N, C-alpha and C positions, 0 to 999 in steps of 0.2 A: 655150894650156897654162896660164895663170894662172887662167883660168875653172875649169879642171878642178881645180886645187889648191884654189881658193876652195870648190868644191862638195865636195870631200873633207873639208876641214877642218870646213866647217859640218855635214856629215853626221856627223862623228865627234863633234862637240860635241852634236848632237841625240841621238845614240845614248847619250851619257853622261847627259844630262839625262832621258831616257827611262828608263834603267835605275834611276837615283836616284829618279825618280818612282814606279816600280814598287816598289822595295824599302823607301825611306824613307817617302814620303808615304802610299802606299796599303797598304803592308805585305804585299805579295803577294796583295792581295785584289781587284785590279783585273781586271775582265773584259776579254775580247779586244776587244770593241767599244770600251770606253772607252780601251784602250791605243792602238788604231788611230786613234781619233778625236783624242787628244792629239798622237800623232805627226804626223798630217797637219796639225793646227793649227799646230804647231811648224814644220814643213816649209814650209808656206805663208806663214808669217811671215818666215821666213828667205829664202825665195824672193822675196818681194817687196822686202826689203832689198837683196839681191843684184842684182835688176833695177834698183833705183834707184841703187845705188853703183857697179857695173860700167860701165865706159865701153864705148860701142858698137864701139870698135875692138878690144876684147878678145874679141868675138864673130866667129865665122867669117863670112866674106862671103857664104856660101850661106844663112845665117839672117838674116832681116829683123828689126831691133830693134823688136819690137812687144810689147804687154802680154801677149800669149799666151805669151811666154817664161816668164812666172810660172808658168803651168801645167806647162810643161816643166821648169823648176827644181824645182818641188814634187815632181813624179814622180821626178826624178833624185835629189833629196835623200831622198826616202821609200825608194827602192829601195837607195840606198847605206847608209843608216843601219841597214837591218836586219842585214846581215852584220857591220858594226862592232859593233853592240850584242850579237850573240850571240857572235862570236868573241873580242872583246877586253874590253869593258866588263863583261859579265855574270860571267865568272869572277873578274875583279878585284874587283869589288863584293862578290861572295859571299865571297871570302877576307877582305876587310875586315871584313865583318860578322861572320863567324865568329871572327875574332881579337879582336873587341870583346867578343863574348859569352863567349869563354873567359878573358877577363882579369878 
């Protein structure tokens, strides 16, 4: 259960960073390949940290604690950050930007 919460929190953070990257840093001019590459890089960095930090007892007994879990964590984070970005952070960031423009 704690591993699932860690993955959800990390994916929400990655989604926020990606949305800020797209809107603030690149100004909506980033291409799809650039966005995917940046998201995969962030997900793999977080996956490695999760692998190093999470104790083996937090992992299900059916999974062996191996470095290949980094790949599984990366895929899970990438897939989880997509809906978090689209459903929650994107509308929130858009409203914040519109509010600043109208002020």
